[in-house]
N, C-alpha and C positions, 0 to 999 in steps of 0.2 A: 644115395641113402642120406636121409635127413638124420642129423644128431642134434638133440636138444641139450643146450646149456642154460642153466638158471643160477641166479645167485641172489642173496638177500641184502638189502641195505638195511642195517641197523639203525637204531636211534641216532647214534653219533654221526653215521654216514648222512642220514637225512638232515640232521641239524647242520652239519657241515655245508651241504649242498644248498639248503635254505639261506645260510648265512652268506654264501657266495652269491647267490641270486639277489639277496637283499642289498649287498654292497654295490653290485653292478647296477641294480634298478635305482639305487640312491644316487649313484654317480651319473647315471643316465638322465637323471631330472634336470640336470644342469645343461644337457645337450638338446638341440632341436630334434624333433621326430625324425627328420630326414637323415640325421647322423646316426641315430639308433638303428634305423631300417638299413642303412648302408653297412653299418658294422656287422648286423645280423647277416646281411647278404654276403659278406666276406667269409664268415663262418660257413655258411651254406655252400658257397663255391668251393671252399678249401676241401670241405668234407665230401661234396658230390664229385669232385675230381680225383680224389684220392682212391688208391686201389685197397678197397676195404671189403670186409665181409658183407654179404647181403644184408644180414640183420642190422649192421650199422648204417648201411646205405638207406634202408628203409626209414631209419630214425631221421636221417638228413632229408629225406623226401618230405616228412612232416614239417620240417622247418620251412621247406620250400612252399608248402601249402600255406603256411602262416604268412609268408612274404607274398605270396599271390593275394591272399585275402586283404592284407593291408593296402595293396596297390589297386584292387578291383573297385572301380568307380560305380559298378552297378551293384555291388553287394551292400553298399551304403550302410555301414554300421553307425549306431548311435555313438554319441561323444563318449558315453561310459563304456560301451563295448569296445570302441576303438582304443580308449585309454588302457583297457584290460590286455588287449592285443599288443599294444606298444610296450607295456610293462612286461609282458612275456618275452618279446623280442629284445628287451634290455638285458635278459639273462645272457645275452650273446654278444655283448658289446666288446668283448675281449677275444679276438681270434685266437684259436688254439694254433700252437706251432704245428708243423708239419709231422711230428711224431705221431705214430700210430696211438699210443697211450693218450695223448692229449685229444686226438679226435674221438677216441672212445669216451673219454670224459665228457666231451661235448654231447655225444651221442646219448649218454646217460641223462644229461641235463635235458636235452630235447625230449627224451622219453617222459621225464617227469613233468615238464611244461606241457607237453601234449596231453598228458592225463588230465591237467587242469582245464585244458581247452578242448577236452574230448567232444563235448556237445556242440561247441562252436566250429570245430573241424568238421564234424559230421554234417552239420547244417550247410556248411559252405560247400562241401563236396556234393551235397544233394542239389544245391542251387546251380553248381556248375554243370551237373549232369542234365538237369532240367533245361537250362539255357541252351546247351549244345543240342539237346534233342529238339527243342523248339525251333531253333534256327534252321536245323536240317528239314524239320516238318513244314515249317511256314514259308521258307525261302523269301523272307521279307528283310529289306534293309532295316538298320536301326531307325527308329521313329516313335511316334506317340503310342502306336499299337504295341510295339515292343516293350515300351516302358510300362504299359498297363499290365501285360501279363507277367512281366518281370517283378513289378511291384507286389502283385498279389502273392506270388510264389515267395518272394524275399520276406514279406511281412509275415506269412504263414511259417516259414522255416526259423526266423529269428524269434517268433513267439514260442515255438517249440523248444529252441534252444534255451530260452530263459526258464521256461516251465521245467525242463529236465534238470537244468542246473540247479535251481532252487529245491527241486524234489530230492536230488542227491545230497545236497547241503543239509537239508532238514532231517533226512533220514539218517545221516551219519551222527554219531554221538562220540564225545570224548576224543581220544587219540585217533580213532578212526576218521573223525571229521577232518583232522589236520591232513590226512592223506588225500582227501577230496579236494583240497586247496592248500597244497604244500607252499605255494609261493604267494598265497593271498590274492590270486588272480580272480 
């Protein structure tokens, strides 16, 4: 039997989380990208190894996808998109203690950050599905041909990602716009 639990984050809650993210992002600017990614990976590993409810684990899997995206040489994000992703990962530069409540707080932050990166995550997942399907279909080793078909799909998906992100931001107005880019990603 499934049981649905929901809660509302009020303006004060969102403001607090935005401030936490901003402080972490500001502190992370003094760190090399590799350190930011390593810190986010610590958060991911701690959360994914903990005995948590499935809905919390699902949030941590999104952080895992962000980490895969930043490491994927074939995804080839632009400098701007790469920085956007690093800024998102900077929200996780302070690993949570092992306490369930701290892991839940991180899961909430992951939820909010992944909303900002919704189109990025969706495009990347589509890219991975395409790549896996093509590798199985073509049975070819990495090479020029692989780069050609990956390049076409990557460019198409990243263009879609940018178009959808811009559409959502342009369509949102006032306080609602803030929710589409809570952390300025």
